[in-house]
PDB file of all heavy atoms in Angstrom:
ATOM      1  N   MET A   1     108.009-102.589 175.044  1.00  0.00           N
ATOM      2  CA  MET A   1     109.445-102.342 175.090  1.00  0.00           C
ATOM      3  C   MET A   1     109.946-102.333 176.524  1.00  0.00           C
ATOM      4  O   MET A   1     110.993-102.879 176.793  1.00  0.00           O
ATOM      5  CB  MET A   1     109.727-100.993 174.375  1.00  0.00           C
ATOM      6  CG  MET A   1     111.177-100.653 174.307  1.00  0.00           C
ATOM      7  SD  MET A   1     111.984-101.775 173.194  1.00  0.00           S
ATOM      8  CE  MET A   1     113.614-101.159 173.243  1.00  0.00           C
ATOM      9  N   LEU A   2     109.193-101.727 177.395  1.00  0.00           N
ATOM     10  CA  LEU A   2     109.574-101.660 178.795  1.00  0.00           C
ATOM     11  C   LEU A   2     109.592-103.066 179.405  1.00  0.00           C
ATOM     12  O   LEU A   2     110.477-103.388 180.202  1.00  0.00           O
ATOM     13  CB  LEU A   2     108.627-100.733 179.559  1.00  0.00           C
ATOM     14  CG  LEU A   2     108.940-100.562 181.052  1.00  0.00           C
ATOM     15  CD1 LEU A   2     110.302 -99.909 181.217  1.00  0.00           C
ATOM     16  CD2 LEU A   2     107.865 -99.742 181.734  1.00  0.00           C
ATOM     17  N   ASN A   3     108.611-103.883 178.999  1.00  0.00           N
ATOM     18  CA  ASN A   3     108.539-105.245 179.509  1.00  0.00           C
ATOM     19  C   ASN A   3     109.793-106.048 179.131  1.00  0.00           C
ATOM     20  O   ASN A   3     110.313-106.797 179.948  1.00  0.00           O
ATOM     21  CB  ASN A   3     107.293-105.926 178.977  1.00  0.00           C
ATOM     22  CG  ASN A   3     106.996-107.240 179.664  1.00  0.00           C
ATOM     23  OD1 ASN A   3     107.524-107.469 180.746  1.00  0.00           O
ATOM     24  ND2 ASN A   3     106.168-108.046 179.052  1.00  0.00           N
ATOM     25  N   ALA A   4     110.288-105.888 177.927  1.00  0.00           N
ATOM     26  CA  ALA A   4     111.490-106.570 177.481  1.00  0.00           C
ATOM     27  C   ALA A   4     112.709-106.120 178.300  1.00  0.00           C
ATOM     28  O   ALA A   4     113.552-106.940 178.674  1.00  0.00           O
ATOM     29  CB  ALA A   4     111.721-106.335 176.017  1.00  0.00           C
ATOM     30  N   LEU A   5     112.777-104.838 178.626  1.00  0.00           N
ATOM     31  CA  LEU A   5     113.896-104.351 179.423  1.00  0.00           C
ATOM     32  C   LEU A   5     113.873-104.897 180.833  1.00  0.00           C
ATOM     33  O   LEU A   5     114.901-105.238 181.412  1.00  0.00           O
ATOM     34  CB  LEU A   5     113.891-102.806 179.440  1.00  0.00           C
ATOM     35  CG  LEU A   5     114.224-102.123 178.128  1.00  0.00           C
ATOM     36  CD1 LEU A   5     114.049-100.619 178.264  1.00  0.00           C
ATOM     37  CD2 LEU A   5     115.623-102.479 177.690  1.00  0.00           C
ATOM     38  N   VAL A   6     112.665-105.008 181.390  1.00  0.00           N
ATOM     39  CA  VAL A   6     112.524-105.564 182.747  1.00  0.00           C
ATOM     40  C   VAL A   6     112.939-107.032 182.749  1.00  0.00           C
ATOM     41  O   VAL A   6     113.641-107.496 183.661  1.00  0.00           O
ATOM     42  CB  VAL A   6     111.069-105.402 183.241  1.00  0.00           C
ATOM     43  CG1 VAL A   6     110.845-106.160 184.518  1.00  0.00           C
ATOM     44  CG2 VAL A   6     110.750-103.928 183.422  1.00  0.00           C
ATOM     45  N   VAL A   7     112.553-107.784 181.717  1.00  0.00           N
ATOM     46  CA  VAL A   7     112.912-109.216 181.641  1.00  0.00           C
ATOM     47  C   VAL A   7     114.407-109.349 181.494  1.00  0.00           C
ATOM     48  O   VAL A   7     115.039-110.194 182.158  1.00  0.00           O
ATOM     49  CB  VAL A   7     112.156-109.887 180.468  1.00  0.00           C
ATOM     50  CG1 VAL A   7     112.734-111.273 180.213  1.00  0.00           C
ATOM     51  CG2 VAL A   7     110.682-109.946 180.742  1.00  0.00           C
ATOM     52  N   LEU A   8     115.024-108.533 180.646  1.00  0.00           N
ATOM     53  CA  LEU A   8     116.489-108.608 180.485  1.00  0.00           C
ATOM     54  C   LEU A   8     117.226-108.225 181.755  1.00  0.00           C
ATOM     55  O   LEU A   8     118.235-108.839 182.100  1.00  0.00           O
ATOM     56  CB  LEU A   8     116.926-107.712 179.325  1.00  0.00           C
ATOM     57  CG  LEU A   8     116.566-108.207 177.920  1.00  0.00           C
ATOM     58  CD1 LEU A   8     116.936-107.147 176.892  1.00  0.00           C
ATOM     59  CD2 LEU A   8     117.254-109.512 177.617  1.00  0.00           C
ATOM     60  N   ALA A   9     116.743-107.234 182.468  1.00  0.00           N
ATOM     61  CA  ALA A   9     117.388-106.813 183.701  1.00  0.00           C
ATOM     62  C   ALA A   9     117.257-107.910 184.758  1.00  0.00           C
ATOM     63  O   ALA A   9     118.225-108.172 185.501  1.00  0.00           O
ATOM     64  CB  ALA A   9     116.764-105.503 184.217  1.00  0.00           C
ATOM     65  N   ALA A  10     116.124-108.555 184.834  1.00  0.00           N
ATOM     66  CA  ALA A  10     115.939-109.640 185.803  1.00  0.00           C
ATOM     67  C   ALA A  10     116.798-110.839 185.462  1.00  0.00           C
ATOM     68  O   ALA A  10     117.357-111.496 186.333  1.00  0.00           O
ATOM     69  CB  ALA A  10     114.461-110.044 185.866  1.00  0.00           C
ATOM     70  N   ALA A  11     116.951-111.120 184.174  1.00  0.00           N
ATOM     71  CA  ALA A  11     117.798-112.253 183.751  1.00  0.00           C
ATOM     72  C   ALA A  11     119.254-111.968 184.060  1.00  0.00           C
ATOM     73  O   ALA A  11     120.000-112.892 184.444  1.00  0.00           O
ATOM     74  CB  ALA A  11     117.615-112.503 182.263  1.00  0.00           C
ATOM     75  N   GLU A  12     119.682-110.729 183.913  1.00  0.00           N
ATOM     76  CA  GLU A  12     121.069-110.398 184.213  1.00  0.00           C
ATOM     77  C   GLU A  12     121.383-110.496 185.699  1.00  0.00           C
ATOM     78  O   GLU A  12     122.447-110.924 186.104  1.00  0.00           O
ATOM     79  CB  GLU A  12     121.376-108.989 183.696  1.00  0.00           C
ATOM     80  CG  GLU A  12     122.791-108.551 183.987  1.00  0.00           C
ATOM     81  CD  GLU A  12     123.491-108.088 182.727  1.00  0.00           C
ATOM     82  OE1 GLU A  12     122.892-108.093 181.662  1.00  0.00           O
ATOM     83  OE2 GLU A  12     124.665-107.723 182.859  1.00  0.00           O
ATOM     84  N   GLU A  13     120.451-110.128 186.541  1.00  0.00           N
ATOM     85  CA  GLU A  13     120.660-110.184 187.974  1.00  0.00           C
ATOM     86  C   GLU A  13     120.689-111.609 188.489  1.00  0.00           C
ATOM     87  O   GLU A  13     121.379-111.914 189.460  1.00  0.00           O
ATOM     88  CB  GLU A  13     119.552-109.420 188.689  1.00  0.00           C
ATOM     89  CG  GLU A  13     119.660-107.919 188.542  1.00  0.00           C
ATOM     90  CD  GLU A  13     118.523-107.189 189.229  1.00  0.00           C
ATOM     91  OE1 GLU A  13     117.743-107.857 189.926  1.00  0.00           O
ATOM     92  OE2 GLU A  13     118.431-105.969 189.068  1.00  0.00           O
ATOM     93  N   SER A  14     119.957-112.530 187.864  1.00  0.00           N
ATOM     94  CA  SER A  14     119.884-113.888 188.368  1.00  0.00           C
ATOM     95  C   SER A  14     120.904-114.820 187.718  1.00  0.00           C
ATOM     96  O   SER A  14     120.812-116.022 187.830  1.00  0.00           O
ATOM     97  CB  SER A  14     118.477-114.454 188.133  1.00  0.00           C
ATOM     98  OG  SER A  14     118.229-114.570 186.742  1.00  0.00           O
ATOM     99  N   HIS A  15     121.902-114.257 187.025  1.00  0.00           N
ATOM    100  CA  HIS A  15     122.933-115.054 186.368  1.00  0.00           C
ATOM    101  C   HIS A  15     123.905-115.613 187.412  1.00  0.00           C
ATOM    102  O   HIS A  15     124.427-114.887 188.237  1.00  0.00           O
ATOM    103  CB  HIS A  15     123.669-114.204 185.336  1.00  0.00           C
ATOM    104  CG  HIS A  15     124.751-114.952 184.626  1.00  0.00           C
ATOM    105  ND1 HIS A  15     124.487-115.949 183.738  1.00  0.00           N
ATOM    106  CD2 HIS A  15     126.092-114.888 184.722  1.00  0.00           C
ATOM    107  CE1 HIS A  15     125.622-116.434 183.272  1.00  0.00           C
ATOM    108  NE2 HIS A  15     126.619-115.797 183.858  1.00  0.00           N
ATOM    109  N   HIS A  16     124.148-116.929 187.341  1.00  0.00           N
ATOM    110  CA  HIS A  16     125.076-117.574 188.254  1.00  0.00           C
ATOM    111  C   HIS A  16     126.238-118.142 187.455  1.00  0.00           C
ATOM    112  O   HIS A  16     126.059-118.665 186.369  1.00  0.00           O
ATOM    113  CB  HIS A  16     124.383-118.706 189.030  1.00  0.00           C
ATOM    114  CG  HIS A  16     123.250-118.233 189.868  1.00  0.00           C
ATOM    115  ND1 HIS A  16     123.430-117.518 191.009  1.00  0.00           N
ATOM    116  CD2 HIS A  16     121.906-118.379 189.739  1.00  0.00           C
ATOM    117  CE1 HIS A  16     122.263-117.239 191.550  1.00  0.00           C
ATOM    118  NE2 HIS A  16     121.308-117.751 190.784  1.00  0.00           N
ATOM    119  N   GLU A  17     127.399-118.070 188.058  1.00  0.00           N
ATOM    120  CA  GLU A  17     128.581-118.636 187.418  1.00  0.00           C
ATOM    121  C   GLU A  17     128.535-120.162 187.493  1.00  0.00           C
ATOM    122  O   GLU A  17     128.093-120.733 188.496  1.00  0.00           O
ATOM    123  CB  GLU A  17     129.868-118.141 188.086  1.00  0.00           C
ATOM    124  CG  GLU A  17     130.173-116.686 187.806  1.00  0.00           C
ATOM    125  CD  GLU A  17     130.492-116.444 186.333  1.00  0.00           C
ATOM    126  OE1 GLU A  17     131.113-117.309 185.718  1.00  0.00           O
ATOM    127  OE2 GLU A  17     130.069-115.399 185.827  1.00  0.00           O
ATOM    128  N   ILE A  18     129.012-120.818 186.465  1.00  0.00           N
ATOM    129  CA  ILE A  18     129.030-122.275 186.403  1.00  0.00           C
ATOM    130  C   ILE A  18     130.473-122.726 186.497  1.00  0.00           C
ATOM    131  O   ILE A  18     131.351-122.224 185.789  1.00  0.00           O
ATOM    132  CB  ILE A  18     128.399-122.784 185.099  1.00  0.00           C
ATOM    133  CG1 ILE A  18     126.946-122.351 185.015  1.00  0.00           C
ATOM    134  CG2 ILE A  18     128.517-124.293 184.986  1.00  0.00           C
ATOM    135  CD1 ILE A  18     126.287-122.656 183.697  1.00  0.00           C
ATOM    136  N   ASP A  19     130.726-123.694 187.367  1.00  0.00           N
ATOM    137  CA  ASP A  19     132.082-124.266 187.491  1.00  0.00           C
ATOM    138  C   ASP A  19     132.231-125.313 186.400  1.00  0.00           C
ATOM    139  O   ASP A  19     131.752-126.422 186.521  1.00  0.00           O
ATOM    140  CB  ASP A  19     132.265-124.865 188.878  1.00  0.00           C
ATOM    141  CG  ASP A  19     133.681-125.295 189.106  1.00  0.00           C
ATOM    142  OD1 ASP A  19     134.537-125.039 188.247  1.00  0.00           O
ATOM    143  OD2 ASP A  19     133.940-125.924 190.157  1.00  0.00           O
ATOM    144  N   HIS A  20     132.918-124.961 185.312  1.00  0.00           N
ATOM    145  CA  HIS A  20     133.029-125.860 184.170  1.00  0.00           C
ATOM    146  C   HIS A  20     133.887-127.071 184.476  1.00  0.00           C
ATOM    147  O   HIS A  20     133.630-128.152 183.950  1.00  0.00           O
ATOM    148  CB  HIS A  20     133.576-125.099 182.965  1.00  0.00           C
ATOM    149  CG  HIS A  20     132.632-124.041 182.483  1.00  0.00           C
ATOM    150  ND1 HIS A  20     131.480-124.335 181.825  1.00  0.00           N
ATOM    151  CD2 HIS A  20     132.685-122.692 182.560  1.00  0.00           C
ATOM    152  CE1 HIS A  20     130.850-123.214 181.521  1.00  0.00           C
ATOM    153  NE2 HIS A  20     131.554-122.191 181.972  1.00  0.00           N
ATOM    154  N   ALA A  21     134.900-126.908 185.310  1.00  0.00           N
ATOM    155  CA  ALA A  21     135.752-128.047 185.650  1.00  0.00           C
ATOM    156  C   ALA A  21     134.932-129.105 186.403  1.00  0.00           C
ATOM    157  O   ALA A  21     135.081-130.292 186.142  1.00  0.00           O
ATOM    158  CB  ALA A  21     136.929-127.586 186.494  1.00  0.00           C
ATOM    159  N   LEU A  22     134.062-128.671 187.297  1.00  0.00           N
ATOM    160  CA  LEU A  22     133.216-129.634 188.017  1.00  0.00           C
ATOM    161  C   LEU A  22     132.223-130.296 187.077  1.00  0.00           C
ATOM    162  O   LEU A  22     132.003-131.513 187.156  1.00  0.00           O
ATOM    163  CB  LEU A  22     132.475-128.913 189.143  1.00  0.00           C
ATOM    164  CG  LEU A  22     131.540-129.748 190.007  1.00  0.00           C
ATOM    165  CD1 LEU A  22     132.316-130.864 190.700  1.00  0.00           C
ATOM    166  CD2 LEU A  22     130.788-128.897 190.990  1.00  0.00           C
ATOM    167  N   SER A  23     131.678-129.533 186.145  1.00  0.00           N
ATOM    168  CA  SER A  23     130.746-130.111 185.164  1.00  0.00           C
ATOM    169  C   SER A  23     131.432-131.160 184.300  1.00  0.00           C
ATOM    170  O   SER A  23     130.887-132.239 184.048  1.00  0.00           O
ATOM    171  CB  SER A  23     130.171-129.015 184.272  1.00  0.00           C
ATOM    172  OG  SER A  23     129.449-128.090 185.037  1.00  0.00           O
ATOM    173  N   TRP A  24     132.657-130.855 183.828  1.00  0.00           N
ATOM    174  CA  TRP A  24     133.389-131.824 183.030  1.00  0.00           C
ATOM    175  C   TRP A  24     133.751-133.053 183.861  1.00  0.00           C
ATOM    176  O   TRP A  24     133.705-134.192 183.374  1.00  0.00           O
ATOM    177  CB  TRP A  24     134.656-131.188 182.468  1.00  0.00           C
ATOM    178  CG  TRP A  24     134.426-130.461 181.185  1.00  0.00           C
ATOM    179  CD1 TRP A  24     134.205-129.132 181.031  1.00  0.00           C
ATOM    180  CD2 TRP A  24     134.367-131.034 179.891  1.00  0.00           C
ATOM    181  NE1 TRP A  24     134.024-128.842 179.692  1.00  0.00           N
ATOM    182  CE2 TRP A  24     134.108-129.980 178.972  1.00  0.00           C
ATOM    183  CE3 TRP A  24     134.499-132.318 179.405  1.00  0.00           C
ATOM    184  CZ2 TRP A  24     134.005-130.202 177.616  1.00  0.00           C
ATOM    185  CZ3 TRP A  24     134.390-132.525 178.042  1.00  0.00           C
ATOM    186  CH2 TRP A  24     134.136-131.472 177.171  1.00  0.00           C
ATOM    187  N   GLY A  25     134.119-132.832 185.105  1.00  0.00           N
ATOM    188  CA  GLY A  25     134.479-133.959 185.990  1.00  0.00           C
ATOM    189  C   GLY A  25     133.299-134.884 186.214  1.00  0.00           C
ATOM    190  O   GLY A  25     133.454-136.107 186.172  1.00  0.00           O
ATOM    191  N   ILE A  26     132.134-134.345 186.430  1.00  0.00           N
ATOM    192  CA  ILE A  26     130.937-135.157 186.618  1.00  0.00           C
ATOM    193  C   ILE A  26     130.618-135.911 185.324  1.00  0.00           C
ATOM    194  O   ILE A  26     130.300-137.107 185.354  1.00  0.00           O
ATOM    195  CB  ILE A  26     129.756-134.276 187.066  1.00  0.00           C
ATOM    196  CG1 ILE A  26     130.004-133.758 188.475  1.00  0.00           C
ATOM    197  CG2 ILE A  26     128.448-135.049 186.990  1.00  0.00           C
ATOM    198  CD1 ILE A  26     129.000-132.719 188.936  1.00  0.00           C
ATOM    199  N   GLY A  27     130.706-135.245 184.193  1.00  0.00           N
ATOM    200  CA  GLY A  27     130.434-135.877 182.917  1.00  0.00           C
ATOM    201  C   GLY A  27     131.388-137.022 182.599  1.00  0.00           C
ATOM    202  O   GLY A  27     130.979-138.109 182.199  1.00  0.00           O
ATOM    203  N   VAL A  28     132.676-136.773 182.821  1.00  0.00           N
ATOM    204  CA  VAL A  28     133.682-137.814 182.562  1.00  0.00           C
ATOM    205  C   VAL A  28     133.516-138.980 183.538  1.00  0.00           C
ATOM    206  O   VAL A  28     133.596-140.139 183.139  1.00  0.00           O
ATOM    207  CB  VAL A  28     135.113-137.222 182.635  1.00  0.00           C
ATOM    208  CG1 VAL A  28     136.158-138.313 182.649  1.00  0.00           C
ATOM    209  CG2 VAL A  28     135.340-136.273 181.477  1.00  0.00           C
ATOM    210  N   GLY A  29     133.218-138.668 184.780  1.00  0.00           N
ATOM    211  CA  GLY A  29     133.005-139.759 185.750  1.00  0.00           C
ATOM    212  C   GLY A  29     131.783-140.597 185.396  1.00  0.00           C
ATOM    213  O   GLY A  29     131.824-141.834 185.522  1.00  0.00           O
ATOM    214  N   PHE A  30     130.751-139.980 184.926  1.00  0.00           N
ATOM    215  CA  PHE A  30     129.553-140.702 184.522  1.00  0.00           C
ATOM    216  C   PHE A  30     129.832-141.585 183.303  1.00  0.00           C
ATOM    217  O   PHE A  30     129.380-142.727 183.242  1.00  0.00           O
ATOM    218  CB  PHE A  30     128.411-139.712 184.239  1.00  0.00           C
ATOM    219  CG  PHE A  30     127.079-140.362 184.031  1.00  0.00           C
ATOM    220  CD1 PHE A  30     126.441-140.981 185.099  1.00  0.00           C
ATOM    221  CD2 PHE A  30     126.507-140.386 182.784  1.00  0.00           C
ATOM    222  CE1 PHE A  30     125.208-141.565 184.910  1.00  0.00           C
ATOM    223  CE2 PHE A  30     125.281-140.983 182.588  1.00  0.00           C
ATOM    224  CZ  PHE A  30     124.633-141.570 183.658  1.00  0.00           C
ATOM    225  N   LEU A  31     130.612-141.069 182.355  1.00  0.00           N
ATOM    226  CA  LEU A  31     130.977-141.877 181.184  1.00  0.00           C
ATOM    227  C   LEU A  31     131.840-143.070 181.593  1.00  0.00           C
ATOM    228  O   LEU A  31     131.694-144.162 181.036  1.00  0.00           O
ATOM    229  CB  LEU A  31     131.714-141.032 180.162  1.00  0.00           C
ATOM    230  CG  LEU A  31     130.830-140.140 179.307  1.00  0.00           C
ATOM    231  CD1 LEU A  31     131.691-139.266 178.379  1.00  0.00           C
ATOM    232  CD2 LEU A  31     129.874-140.976 178.477  1.00  0.00           C
ATOM    233  N   VAL A  32     132.739-142.884 182.546  1.00  0.00           N
ATOM    234  CA  VAL A  32     133.568-143.999 183.013  1.00  0.00           C
ATOM    235  C   VAL A  32     132.704-145.075 183.630  1.00  0.00           C
ATOM    236  O   VAL A  32     132.886-146.272 183.389  1.00  0.00           O
ATOM    237  CB  VAL A  32     134.627-143.491 184.018  1.00  0.00           C
ATOM    238  CG1 VAL A  32     135.302-144.626 184.763  1.00  0.00           C
ATOM    239  CG2 VAL A  32     135.667-142.652 183.293  1.00  0.00           C
ATOM    240  N   VAL A  33     131.704-144.680 184.424  1.00  0.00           N
ATOM    241  CA  VAL A  33     130.793-145.650 185.026  1.00  0.00           C
ATOM    242  C   VAL A  33     130.019-146.384 183.958  1.00  0.00           C
ATOM    243  O   VAL A  33     129.870-147.618 184.001  1.00  0.00           O
ATOM    244  CB  VAL A  33     129.841-144.944 186.019  1.00  0.00           C
ATOM    245  CG1 VAL A  33     128.721-145.866 186.447  1.00  0.00           C
ATOM    246  CG2 VAL A  33     130.608-144.463 187.241  1.00  0.00           C
ATOM    247  N   LEU A  34     129.506-145.663 182.945  1.00  0.00           N
ATOM    248  CA  LEU A  34     128.742-146.306 181.893  1.00  0.00           C
ATOM    249  C   LEU A  34     129.599-147.275 181.077  1.00  0.00           C
ATOM    250  O   LEU A  34     129.166-148.391 180.747  1.00  0.00           O
ATOM    251  CB  LEU A  34     128.139-145.238 180.972  1.00  0.00           C
ATOM    252  CG  LEU A  34     126.961-144.452 181.513  1.00  0.00           C
ATOM    253  CD1 LEU A  34     126.516-143.412 180.504  1.00  0.00           C
ATOM    254  CD2 LEU A  34     125.812-145.389 181.842  1.00  0.00           C
ATOM    255  N   PHE A  35     130.819-146.876 180.733  1.00  0.00           N
ATOM    256  CA  PHE A  35     131.709-147.773 179.990  1.00  0.00           C
ATOM    257  C   PHE A  35     132.099-148.973 180.839  1.00  0.00           C
ATOM    258  O   PHE A  35     132.241-150.088 180.334  1.00  0.00           O
ATOM    259  CB  PHE A  35     132.966-147.046 179.482  1.00  0.00           C
ATOM    260  CG  PHE A  35     132.711-146.265 178.222  1.00  0.00           C
ATOM    261  CD1 PHE A  35     132.953-144.913 178.193  1.00  0.00           C
ATOM    262  CD2 PHE A  35     132.252-146.885 177.071  1.00  0.00           C
ATOM    263  CE1 PHE A  35     132.718-144.181 177.030  1.00  0.00           C
ATOM    264  CE2 PHE A  35     132.020-146.176 175.922  1.00  0.00           C
ATOM    265  CZ  PHE A  35     132.257-144.819 175.880  1.00  0.00           C
ATOM    266  N   GLY A  36     132.282-148.784 182.130  1.00  0.00           N
ATOM    267  CA  GLY A  36     132.553-149.924 183.010  1.00  0.00           C
ATOM    268  C   GLY A  36     131.380-150.893 183.067  1.00  0.00           C
ATOM    269  O   GLY A  36     131.595-152.112 183.015  1.00  0.00           O
ATOM    270  N   MET A  37     130.171-150.389 183.092  1.00  0.00           N
ATOM    271  CA  MET A  37     128.989-151.257 183.065  1.00  0.00           C
ATOM    272  C   MET A  37     128.890-151.986 181.729  1.00  0.00           C
ATOM    273  O   MET A  37     128.535-153.167 181.675  1.00  0.00           O
ATOM    274  CB  MET A  37     127.736-150.441 183.335  1.00  0.00           C
ATOM    275  CG  MET A  37     127.648-149.941 184.765  1.00  0.00           C
ATOM    276  SD  MET A  37     126.307-148.745 185.049  1.00  0.00           S
ATOM    277  CE  MET A  37     124.887-149.697 184.611  1.00  0.00           C
ATOM    278  N   LEU A  38     129.233-151.296 180.636  1.00  0.00           N
ATOM    279  CA  LEU A  38     129.209-151.938 179.318  1.00  0.00           C
ATOM    280  C   LEU A  38     130.254-153.048 179.243  1.00  0.00           C
ATOM    281  O   LEU A  38     129.964-154.149 178.732  1.00  0.00           O
ATOM    282  CB  LEU A  38     129.470-150.897 178.228  1.00  0.00           C
ATOM    283  CG  LEU A  38     129.503-151.407 176.792  1.00  0.00           C
ATOM    284  CD1 LEU A  38     128.158-151.983 176.407  1.00  0.00           C
ATOM    285  CD2 LEU A  38     129.897-150.288 175.838  1.00  0.00           C
ATOM    286  N   LEU A  39     131.438-152.796 179.752  1.00  0.00           N
ATOM    287  CA  LEU A  39     132.489-153.824 179.742  1.00  0.00           C
ATOM    288  C   LEU A  39     132.091-155.020 180.619  1.00  0.00           C
ATOM    289  O   LEU A  39     132.341-156.172 180.264  1.00  0.00           O
ATOM    290  CB  LEU A  39     133.811-153.241 180.201  1.00  0.00           C
ATOM    291  CG  LEU A  39     134.484-152.301 179.203  1.00  0.00           C
ATOM    292  CD1 LEU A  39     135.712-151.654 179.821  1.00  0.00           C
ATOM    293  CD2 LEU A  39     134.849-153.029 177.938  1.00  0.00           C
ATOM    294  N   ALA A  40     131.477-154.753 181.761  1.00  0.00           N
ATOM    295  CA  ALA A  40     131.024-155.838 182.638  1.00  0.00           C
ATOM    296  C   ALA A  40     129.943-156.654 181.936  1.00  0.00           C
ATOM    297  O   ALA A  40     129.930-157.901 182.008  1.00  0.00           O
ATOM    298  CB  ALA A  40     130.483-155.286 183.957  1.00  0.00           C
ATOM    299  N   LEU A  41     129.020-156.020 181.233  1.00  0.00           N
ATOM    300  CA  LEU A  41     127.981-156.717 180.503  1.00  0.00           C
ATOM    301  C   LEU A  41     128.595-157.608 179.412  1.00  0.00           C
ATOM    302  O   LEU A  41     128.183-158.767 179.241  1.00  0.00           O
ATOM    303  CB  LEU A  41     127.009-155.711 179.886  1.00  0.00           C
ATOM    304  CG  LEU A  41     125.888-156.286 179.038  1.00  0.00           C
ATOM    305  CD1 LEU A  41     124.936-157.097 179.912  1.00  0.00           C
ATOM    306  CD2 LEU A  41     125.141-155.174 178.329  1.00  0.00           C
ATOM    307  N   MET A  42     129.596-157.080 178.716  1.00  0.00           N
ATOM    308  CA  MET A  42     130.230-157.858 177.655  1.00  0.00           C
ATOM    309  C   MET A  42     131.026-159.013 178.249  1.00  0.00           C
ATOM    310  O   MET A  42     131.073-160.106 177.675  1.00  0.00           O
ATOM    311  CB  MET A  42     131.122-156.949 176.825  1.00  0.00           C
ATOM    312  CG  MET A  42     130.356-155.994 175.970  1.00  0.00           C
ATOM    313  SD  MET A  42     131.359-154.717 175.149  1.00  0.00           S
ATOM    314  CE  MET A  42     132.574-155.682 174.297  1.00  0.00           C
ATOM    315  N   ALA A  43     131.637-158.806 179.411  1.00  0.00           N
ATOM    316  CA  ALA A  43     132.460-159.860 180.035  1.00  0.00           C
ATOM    317  C   ALA A  43     131.591-160.992 180.544  1.00  0.00           C
ATOM    318  O   ALA A  43     131.925-162.169 180.368  1.00  0.00           O
ATOM    319  CB  ALA A  43     133.300-159.258 181.160  1.00  0.00           C
ATOM    320  N   PHE A  44     130.482-160.670 181.174  1.00  0.00           N
ATOM    321  CA  PHE A  44     129.637-161.704 181.751  1.00  0.00           C
ATOM    322  C   PHE A  44     128.701-162.331 180.730  1.00  0.00           C
ATOM    323  O   PHE A  44     128.325-163.495 180.853  1.00  0.00           O
ATOM    324  CB  PHE A  44     128.816-161.159 182.926  1.00  0.00           C
ATOM    325  CG  PHE A  44     129.637-160.906 184.151  1.00  0.00           C
ATOM    326  CD1 PHE A  44     129.871-159.615 184.577  1.00  0.00           C
ATOM    327  CD2 PHE A  44     130.194-161.954 184.852  1.00  0.00           C
ATOM    328  CE1 PHE A  44     130.631-159.382 185.706  1.00  0.00           C
ATOM    329  CE2 PHE A  44     130.971-161.730 185.978  1.00  0.00           C
ATOM    330  CZ  PHE A  44     131.193-160.419 186.405  1.00  0.00           C
ATOM    331  N   GLY A  45     128.308-161.604 179.722  1.00  0.00           N
ATOM    332  CA  GLY A  45     127.369-162.124 178.747  1.00  0.00           C
ATOM    333  C   GLY A  45     128.008-162.628 177.477  1.00  0.00           C
ATOM    334  O   GLY A  45     127.338-163.163 176.605  1.00  0.00           O
ATOM    335  N   GLY A  46     129.323-162.517 177.353  1.00  0.00           N
ATOM    336  CA  GLY A  46     129.998-162.891 176.123  1.00  0.00           C
ATOM    337  C   GLY A  46     130.071-164.397 175.897  1.00  0.00           C
ATOM    338  O   GLY A  46     130.133-164.828 174.731  1.00  0.00           O
ATOM    339  N   GLY A  47     130.030-165.219 176.934  1.00  0.00           N
ATOM    340  CA  GLY A  47     130.197-166.638 176.747  1.00  0.00           C
ATOM    341  C   GLY A  47     128.923-167.417 176.516  1.00  0.00           C
ATOM    342  O   GLY A  47     128.945-168.600 176.306  1.00  0.00           O
ATOM    343  N   ARG A  48     127.793-166.768 176.553  1.00  0.00           N
ATOM    344  CA  ARG A  48     126.509-167.453 176.425  1.00  0.00           C
ATOM    345  C   ARG A  48     126.123-167.560 174.953  1.00  0.00           C
ATOM    346  O   ARG A  48     126.321-166.636 174.181  1.00  0.00           O
ATOM    347  CB  ARG A  48     125.427-166.728 177.202  1.00  0.00           C
ATOM    348  CG  ARG A  48     125.717-166.681 178.685  1.00  0.00           C
ATOM    349  CD  ARG A  48     124.574-166.058 179.412  1.00  0.00           C
ATOM    350  NE  ARG A  48     124.917-165.983 180.844  1.00  0.00           N
ATOM    351  CZ  ARG A  48     124.191-165.379 181.732  1.00  0.00           C
ATOM    352  NH1 ARG A  48     123.070-164.758 181.355  1.00  0.00           N
ATOM    353  NH2 ARG A  48     124.534-165.368 182.981  1.00  0.00           N
ATOM    354  N   GLU A  49     125.508-168.690 174.633  1.00  0.00           N
ATOM    355  CA  GLU A  49     125.059-168.863 173.272  1.00  0.00           C
ATOM    356  C   GLU A  49     123.650-168.326 173.094  1.00  0.00           C
ATOM    357  O   GLU A  49     122.908-168.207 174.068  1.00  0.00           O
ATOM    358  CB  GLU A  49     125.061-170.364 172.927  1.00  0.00           C
ATOM    359  CG  GLU A  49     126.452-170.959 172.947  1.00  0.00           C
ATOM    360  CD  GLU A  49     126.400-172.423 172.536  1.00  0.00           C
ATOM    361  OE1 GLU A  49     125.380-172.874 172.072  1.00  0.00           O
ATOM    362  OE2 GLU A  49     127.446-173.085 172.704  1.00  0.00           O
ATOM    363  N   HIS A  50     123.312-168.028 171.870  1.00  0.00           N
ATOM    364  CA  HIS A  50     121.935-167.522 171.601  1.00  0.00           C
ATOM    365  C   HIS A  50     120.975-168.690 171.602  1.00  0.00           C
ATOM    366  O   HIS A  50     121.327-169.802 171.254  1.00  0.00           O
ATOM    367  CB  HIS A  50     121.920-166.814 170.248  1.00  0.00           C
ATOM    368  CG  HIS A  50     122.784-165.591 170.201  1.00  0.00           C
ATOM    369  ND1 HIS A  50     122.470-164.462 170.905  1.00  0.00           N
ATOM    370  CD2 HIS A  50     123.943-165.329 169.582  1.00  0.00           C
ATOM    371  CE1 HIS A  50     123.401-163.550 170.700  1.00  0.00           C
ATOM    372  NE2 HIS A  50     124.303-164.059 169.889  1.00  0.00           N
ATOM    373  N   SER A  51     119.758-168.399 171.962  1.00  0.00           N
ATOM    374  CA  SER A  51     118.765-169.478 172.014  1.00  0.00           C
ATOM    375  C   SER A  51     118.131-169.705 170.652  1.00  0.00           C
ATOM    376  O   SER A  51     118.222-168.926 169.748  1.00  0.00           O
ATOM    377  CB  SER A  51     117.643-169.123 173.008  1.00  0.00           C
ATOM    378  OG  SER A  51     117.071-167.883 172.687  1.00  0.00           O
TER     379      SER A  51
END
């Protein structure tokens, strides 16, 4: 029982705040890059015929 209390106390002390706006911004930016790469792939590869 004491061990569980020590673990919970240590977890509470090491808690860091997360900037959610920055996390969302990074995620949205990464999705924009991925969709841009997908559109570029479709634009450059769309005119080729299959072998």
